[in-house]
C-alpha positions as CSV (number, residue, x, y, z in Angstrom):
1,M,-63.6,147.3,5.4
2,I,-60.5,148.3,7.5
3,K,-60.4,146.3,10.8
4,V,-59.0,148.3,13.5
5,L,-57.8,147.4,17.1
6,L,-57.8,150.1,19.7
7,V,-55.1,149.9,22.3
8,D,-55.0,152.5,25.2
9,D,-55.1,152.1,29.0
10,H,-57.6,155.0,29.3
11,E,-61.1,153.9,28.7
12,L,-62.2,157.5,28.0
13,I,-59.7,157.8,25.1
14,R,-60.8,154.4,23.6
15,T,-64.4,155.4,23.9
16,G,-63.7,158.8,22.1
17,V,-61.6,157.2,19.4
18,K,-64.3,154.3,18.9
19,G,-66.9,157.0,18.5
20,I,-65.0,158.7,15.7
21,L,-64.3,155.3,13.9
22,D,-67.9,154.0,14.2
23,K,-69.0,157.0,12.1
24,A,-66.8,155.8,9.1
25,H,-68.4,153.5,6.7
26,D,-65.3,151.8,5.7
27,I,-63.8,151.2,9.2
28,D,-64.7,148.5,11.7
29,V,-63.5,148.5,15.3
30,A,-62.4,144.8,15.8
31,G,-61.7,145.2,19.4
32,E,-60.2,147.3,22.4
33,A,-57.4,146.5,24.5
34,S,-56.1,148.3,27.7
35,S,-52.6,147.0,27.6
36,G,-49.9,145.6,25.3
37,E,-50.3,142.1,26.6
38,E,-54.1,142.3,25.9
39,A,-53.4,143.6,22.5
40,I,-51.4,140.6,21.6
41,E,-54.2,138.3,22.6
42,L,-56.8,140.3,20.6
43,V,-54.6,140.5,17.5
44,Q,-54.4,136.7,17.5
45,K,-58.2,136.4,18.0
46,T,-59.5,139.1,15.7
47,S,-56.8,139.5,13.1
48,P,-57.1,143.2,12.6
49,D,-55.6,145.1,9.6
50,L,-54.4,148.0,11.7
51,V,-53.7,148.8,15.4
52,L,-54.0,152.3,17.0
53,M,-51.3,151.9,19.7
54,D,-50.9,154.0,22.8
55,V,-47.2,154.7,23.2
56,N,-47.0,154.9,27.1
57,M,-48.9,152.2,28.9
58,P,-48.3,150.4,32.3
59,G,-46.7,146.9,31.8
60,M,-45.7,146.3,28.3
61,G,-45.5,149.7,26.5
62,G,-46.4,150.5,23.0
63,I,-42.9,149.9,21.7
64,E,-42.6,146.3,22.9
65,A,-46.0,145.6,22.0
66,T,-45.6,146.8,18.4
67,R,-42.3,144.7,18.2
68,R,-44.2,141.6,19.3
69,L,-47.2,142.2,17.2
70,L,-45.3,142.6,14.0
71,R,-43.5,139.3,14.7
72,I,-46.7,137.6,15.1
73,K,-48.4,139.4,12.1
74,P,-45.8,141.0,9.8
75,D,-48.4,142.6,7.5
76,L,-50.1,144.3,10.4
77,K,-50.0,148.2,10.2
78,V,-49.6,150.2,13.4
79,I,-50.3,153.8,14.2
80,A,-48.8,155.2,17.4
81,L,-50.9,157.6,19.5
82,T,-48.7,160.0,21.4
83,I,-48.7,163.3,23.3
84,L,-46.1,166.0,22.5
85,D,-44.1,165.8,25.6
86,E,-44.1,162.0,25.9
87,D,-41.1,159.8,26.2
88,P,-40.5,157.4,24.4
89,F,-40.5,159.4,21.3
90,P,-42.1,158.3,18.0
91,S,-38.7,157.7,16.4
92,R,-38.4,154.6,18.5
93,L,-41.7,153.2,17.4
94,H,-40.6,153.9,13.8
95,E,-37.6,151.7,14.5
96,V,-39.8,148.7,15.5
97,G,-42.2,149.2,12.5
98,A,-44.9,151.6,13.2
99,M,-46.0,153.4,10.1
100,G,-48.0,156.2,11.5
101,F,-47.9,158.9,14.3
102,L,-50.8,160.9,15.7
103,T,-51.4,163.0,18.7
104,K,-54.3,162.1,20.9
105,G,-55.7,165.6,20.3
106,C,-55.7,165.4,16.6
107,P,-58.8,166.3,14.5
108,A,-61.2,163.4,13.7
109,D,-60.7,163.8,10.0
110,E,-56.9,163.5,10.4
111,M,-57.2,160.3,12.2
112,L,-59.4,158.8,9.4
113,R,-56.9,160.1,6.8
114,A,-54.1,158.5,8.8
115,I,-55.8,155.2,9.0
116,K,-56.6,155.0,5.3
117,A,-53.2,156.1,4.3
118,V,-51.4,153.6,6.5
119,Y,-53.7,150.9,5.5
120,E,-52.8,151.5,1.9
121,G,-49.0,151.3,2.7
122,H,-48.1,154.9,3.2
123,H,-46.4,156.4,6.2
124,Y,-48.4,159.2,8.0
125,I,-47.0,161.6,10.6
126,A,-49.2,164.3,12.1
127,S,-47.7,167.8,11.6
128,D,-46.9,168.4,15.3
129,V,-45.4,164.9,15.7
130,A,-43.4,165.3,12.5
131,R,-41.6,168.4,13.8
132,K,-40.7,166.8,17.1
133,H,-39.8,163.4,15.4
134,A,-37.4,165.2,13.0
135,L,-35.8,167.4,15.8
136,M,-35.2,164.2,17.9
137,E,-33.7,162.3,15.0
138,W,-31.4,165.2,14.2
139,H,-29.9,165.3,17.7
140,G,-30.2,169.0,18.2
141,N,-27.4,169.6,15.7
142,S,-27.6,173.3,15.1
143,E,-25.7,173.0,11.8
144,N,-28.3,170.5,10.4
145,P,-30.2,172.3,7.5
146,F,-33.4,170.2,8.0
147,K,-34.0,172.1,11.1
148,M,-35.0,175.1,9.1
149,L,-38.1,173.2,7.8
150,S,-41.7,173.8,9.1
151,S,-43.8,170.9,10.5
152,R,-45.7,170.7,7.2
153,E,-42.6,170.8,5.1
154,V,-41.2,167.9,7.2
155,Q,-44.4,166.0,6.3
156,V,-43.9,166.6,2.6
157,L,-40.2,165.9,2.9
158,L,-40.9,162.4,4.4
159,Q,-43.2,161.7,1.6
160,I,-40.7,162.8,-1.1
161,L,-38.0,160.6,0.5
162,E,-40.4,157.6,0.1
163,G,-40.5,158.3,-3.5
164,H,-44.1,159.7,-3.8
165,K,-44.9,162.2,-6.5
166,N,-46.8,165.4,-6.0
167,L,-50.3,163.9,-6.8
168,E,-49.6,161.0,-4.4
169,I,-48.4,163.4,-1.7
170,S,-51.5,165.5,-2.4
171,D,-53.7,162.4,-1.7
172,I,-51.9,161.3,1.4
173,L,-51.8,164.7,3.2
174,S,-55.0,166.1,1.8
175,L,-53.4,169.0,0.2
176,S,-53.9,170.4,-3.4
177,P,-51.1,169.4,-5.9
178,K,-50.3,173.1,-6.2
179,T,-49.7,173.4,-2.5
180,V,-47.5,170.3,-2.5
181,S,-45.5,171.8,-5.4
182,T,-45.1,175.0,-3.3
183,Y,-43.9,173.0,-0.3
184,R,-41.5,170.9,-2.4
185,Q,-39.9,174.1,-3.9
186,R,-39.7,175.7,-0.4
187,I,-37.8,172.5,0.8
188,Y,-35.4,172.9,-2.1
189,D,-34.8,176.5,-1.5
190,K,-34.3,176.2,2.3
191,L,-31.9,173.4,1.8
192,D,-30.2,175.0,-1.2
193,I,-30.7,172.0,-3.6
194,K,-32.3,171.7,-7.0
195,N,-34.0,168.2,-7.1
196,D,-35.0,165.0,-5.4
197,V,-31.6,163.3,-6.1
198,E,-29.8,166.0,-4.1
199,L,-32.4,165.8,-1.4
200,T,-32.0,162.1,-1.0
201,R,-28.1,162.5,-0.8
202,L,-28.5,165.2,1.8
203,A,-30.9,163.0,3.9
204,Y,-28.3,160.2,3.9
205,R,-25.6,162.6,4.8
206,H,-27.5,163.8,7.9
207,G,-28.8,160.4,9.0
208,I,-32.4,160.9,8.0
209,L,-32.2,158.1,5.7
210,K,-29.9,155.1,6.6
211,D,-28.3,152.8,4.2
212,S,-25.4,150.4,4.1
213,E,-24.1,152.2,1.0
214,N,-22.2,155.4,0.9
215,H,-24.5,158.1,-0.5
216,S,-22.4,161.1,0.4
């Protein structure tokens, strides 16, 4: 059973999300918080496995709340709930340790897939968030080849860079292995590369992956 804490300052959104999660047999809503401060108290009391974290809240926002929660409970998984034109952007949540990103209007089945994927240790980024996240990370550089990728290709790209094979990506993103293979080849073709090694080098070169070593 996956214990989930809901954090959002809008009761209507919490009620809607709770309704979705209550229908899942393997998810238990451990509690609801309307602020980052309240989330910290409830995490210490209920010890959830995963937090659905609103990004933009009065007082302590989602970024600072995530930072503090992961200091208290390093193995806690956090999925950020965002809207497309929201600031701060998901990349800042990623920097403090969030592993998933969803829009508040995402389909119910995608939210359940994301929770299960992140609980199992995978990153999950919704298609619309993935595209914006990628574009913000790439600083609007018109010469950056990754800007040619579609939202779905960005999702597959991120999974490849984590070292996942086609069958694993198929599972995480709920795509057929054949479809994943097709996306992988499209990524290669658009970026003019031949394999994952070249893809990784290109990702380091353009700052999508960061490492102290020189991968150029």
